[in-house]
N, C-alpha and C positions, 0 to 999 in steps of 0.2 A: 526438589523440582528438576527432575531429569530432563523433562521436555524443554524447559527453558534453556538448559545447557545445549541441547541438540539444535534448538533454533538459533542460538548465538553462533554455534559452530557453522551452521548452514549459511548464515548471513556473512560470516567472515570469508567463506568460500565463494559467495555470490554477491559481492557488494553492489554490482550494477542492478541486479534484480531487487535488492533491498531499496535502493534509491527510487527505482520505478514504482515499487509498491507504495512508498510513502508519498510520492508525487501524486499518484492516483488518489490515495486516501485524502490528501489535503485539497485536491481539486474538487472532489465530491463535497467535502465540508464547505468550501468556499461557495460552490454553486448553491448548496442548500441555504446558506446564510444570506447570500447576496442576490439570489435570483429575485427579480421583482415579483412580489406577491400581490395579487389582486384582492385576495380575501383576507382582510384584516379588520 
C-alpha cells in the first residue's frame, strides 16, 4: 500500500490541512444527520 504511505507522509507535512479536511468531513456528516427532515 504505497499510496497510504504517501498520504501519511503528506499529512505529517501538512497537519493544518489534515485538520481542516476532517473538520469539513464531520461538519457535512453532522449536517446530513441533524438537518431537520420534513420527509419522514
